N, C-alpha and C positions, 0 to 999 in steps of 0.2 A: 543363501535363500533370503530374498528381500520382499517377496510378494505377500499380499494379504496383510492381516493385522491380528492382534490379540486383545482380549479384554483384560484390563488391569483395574481391579476394584480399589476404591479409595481406602478400604480397610487396611490396605498394606501400610498406610501411614501409622497404624497402631502396632505393627509387627515389631518385635524386639530388634530384628536386624535393621529395620529402617530407623528406629529410634536411637540406635547406637551413636554415641557422640563421636563425630569424625569430621575430617576436612573433606568437604564435598568437591568432586570433580565438576567441570563445567557441564558434562552430560547429566550428572546427578542433579545439579541445580536446575537444568532445563526440565527434567522429568518432575522435579519437585514443584515447579511453577505450573505444570500441567495438572498435577494432582490436587493442588490447593485452589485452583480456579473454581469459581462458582458454577454449579451445574444447573442452577435456575436463578431467575431474577429475585432480588430481595432488597429491602431498604435497611440502611445502617445509620445509626446515630454517630456523628462525629462532632463532639462539642455540643453546640446548640443547633447544628444543621443536620438535616436528614438527606443522605445520599442514596440514590438508586444505583445499586450495583448489578450490572447485567450479567447474563449467562456468559461464561468465558472470562469474566473480570475477576480480579483479586485485589482487595484493599489491604495494604500492608505498609511497611516502611523500610527504608534502606538499612536502618539500624537493626531491625528484626531479622532481615535476611542475612545480614553480616554475622549476627550472633548464631543463627541457625546453621549457616554454611561454614562457619569458622573462617570467614574471609574478612578483609578490611573493607570499610565502607567505600573506599575509592575503587576497589576491585569489583564490588557489586555494581557500582555505577557504570564502570567500563563494560561489564558483562551485559547489562541491560541496554547500553548503547549499541553493543555488537548485535544483540538479538533484534533490536529495532532497525538497525541498518540492513539486516538480512530479511526484513519483512516478516519476522516470526512473531513480534509483539509490537505494541505501542504502549507508552507509559507516560504518566504525568506525576511530577513530584511537587508537593507543596511543603510548607513548614509543619503541617500536621500529619500528612500521610503520603503514600505513593500508590497510585492506581495503575495496575498493570492489566492490559487487555491482550489475550491470546488471539492472534489472527487465525481465521479459518477454523475456529473452535467447533462450530456447529457442523462443519463439513466432515470432520474426522471423529467427533464425539457424539454423533446422533445415535438415538436408540434404534434397536432392530425394527420396531414398529414404524419409526419415521423413515428408515431406509426402505422398507417395503412400500410405504406410501409413495415415496419418491419414484420407486421403480414402476408402480402402477401409473403414476402421472406420465412418466416418460413413455411407457408402453401405449397408453391411450393417445398421447400426442403423435407418436409415430404412426399409429393406425389411422388417425385422422388425416395426417399428411398423405398417407398412401391412398386413402379414399379420394381426397381432393385431386391427386395426380391422375387417378384412373378416370374420374369424371371429366377432368380437363382434356385428357387424351381422347376420350370418346366424343366429347363435344367438338373438338377440333376435327376429328374424323368425319363426323356428321356434316360439319360445315364444308369441308372439302368436297364431300360427295354431292352436296346441294349445289355448290358452285360448278362442279363438272356437269351436272345435269342441265343447269341453266345455259352453259356454254354450248352443249350439244343441241338443245331444243330451239333456242332463240338465235344462235349464231351472232352473239353480241359483237358490237363494233369496238373500235379501239378504245374509245372513252370508257365504255362499260368494262372492258378488260382491266383498265387502270383502276376503276372503282373496286372491282372484285379483288384485284391484287392487294389493294389497301385493306380490305376486310380480312383477307387470309394471311396478311403479314403478321409475324409474331408480335405480341403486345409490347415487348421491350424495345422494338425498333420504332414505336410510335409514341414514345414518351414525350410529354410536353417539355419543350426546351427550358421553360421557367422552372418546372419541377426538377428537371435534371440538374439545373444550376443549384437548386436548394440542396439536393442530395450531395453534390460535390462540396458545397460549403460546409454541410454537416460533417462530411468526412474529414475535411481539413481541420475543423474545430476539434474533432475527436483525436486526430493524430497530433495536433498542436503545431503542425508545420507552418512556418511563416508568422507566428504570433509572439515571438520573443523580442523583448526590447534590446536595443543596442548595448546598453550598459550591462544587462544580464549576460549577453553573449560573451562580453569581455570577461566577466566574472566566471562563467562556465568554462571558457577556454583555459583559464588559469587553474581551476579546481583539479586536484590530483586524482579523484575517483569519480568518473562520469557514469552515473547510474540514475535512471528515472528522472530524465531532464524536465518533463512537464511538472512532476510533483515538486521538484526543486524550485522551479520557476514560481509556482504558487506560494511557496514558503518565502521566496525572495520578495515577491510583491507584498506579502503580509508584513514583512519586516520594514519595508519602505513606508507602508501605511502607518506603522507605529512610530515613525520619525527617524529611523536610521537612514543614513545616506549611502548611495552607491560607493562613495569613497571609503566610508567606514567598513563596509562589508568586503570591499576589495582588499583593503589593508589587513583585515582580519584573516582572510584566506592566505595572504602572503606570509603572515606570521605563523599560521598553522603549518604551511609548507616548510618553513624553517625548522619548526619543531619536529616534523616528520623526518626531515633530513638529519637533524642532530641525533634523534633517537633511533634512526634506522628502522622505522616501523614497517612491519609487514603489511601487505595490502589489505588483509582481512581485518586489521585493526584501524584502518583509515575510515573515518565516518563517511556515510553517504552524504551527498550535498544536502538532501532534504532533512537529514538528521542534524547536520551542522547549523542549518538555518531554521530548524524546527521549533516547536513550542517551548522546549526546554532551553533553547538558545545557548548551545555550547560555544558559539562564536564570541560570546561576551568575555570568555576567558582571554581573548586576544585583542580586546579593546582597552586594555590598561595602559595609561600614559599616552604621551604624544599629543600634539596640538589638536588633531582631529580624532582623538581616542583610537587611533590606529597605528601610531608610530611605535617603533620598537627600540627601547632603551636598554641596550645590552648591559651597561654597567649597573643599572638599577636591578636587573634580574640576578646579577651576581651577588649584590649586597642585601637585597630584600626578597627572599624566595616568595613566590606567589602562593597564597593560602587557598588551595583548591576546595577546602571544606566549606568555604562560605557559600558555595553553590549547592552543597549537599544537604539533605534532610538531617537535622540535628536532634530530632525528638527521640 
């Protein structure tokens, strides 16, 4: 049975069963993130700065989650990357904190009053659309009747018949060609077709997990604005593919392209060494293991 939903009060966080010191499963960690997310907006002091934490956000740290879940920091980081890749969260890590945002929080955590309000809005909108349709149909019927009467009484000539046909033709067949072109342009912009650069297409064809191409392209463009070159990004994905092959990673653990190029910049892990910061020095990796913790929150 998977239909419907249940209410789970945050007081469960105070229950002895929940407070029991234990190693969290990934499911428990996900539920924990849902439970500790803010249910309303608030301001929080971080050092000398005031941060506005929105509903559905949680201000925490990698270290705190690792201690709470009995995980290593690297496992927490990989888990957050996995959730972000699946579109369940977005997060941002700094040297002081980690800000996690639950995606679609309001959709699934709205109150009964809010849900009833949304139902009323939907019902009103549907009734309004129904009334418009009935009025339009009656108007069209009246127009057709008037045209028929004119034809019978005046025996209009061929030119008048063409004019009447133009009046009674459905509106969608009489669209201004310029406006129709605008609509088509907007549709192309929405779908993103034909708007990708040649260097991105080469990068995308090489990337091992092709999901959300338009989102990935926006991240790619942002990295180029920050000064990274197409060659660097291409070399980074080549090294990432070598790592996937060596570790025989399952598809679910391969980052989405938008995550690989996202604000947290996991691709930087693969820009170590090489003349263009993209070469792969196999001997160097054998003698000097890469310190992954330098990209993690240490507070």
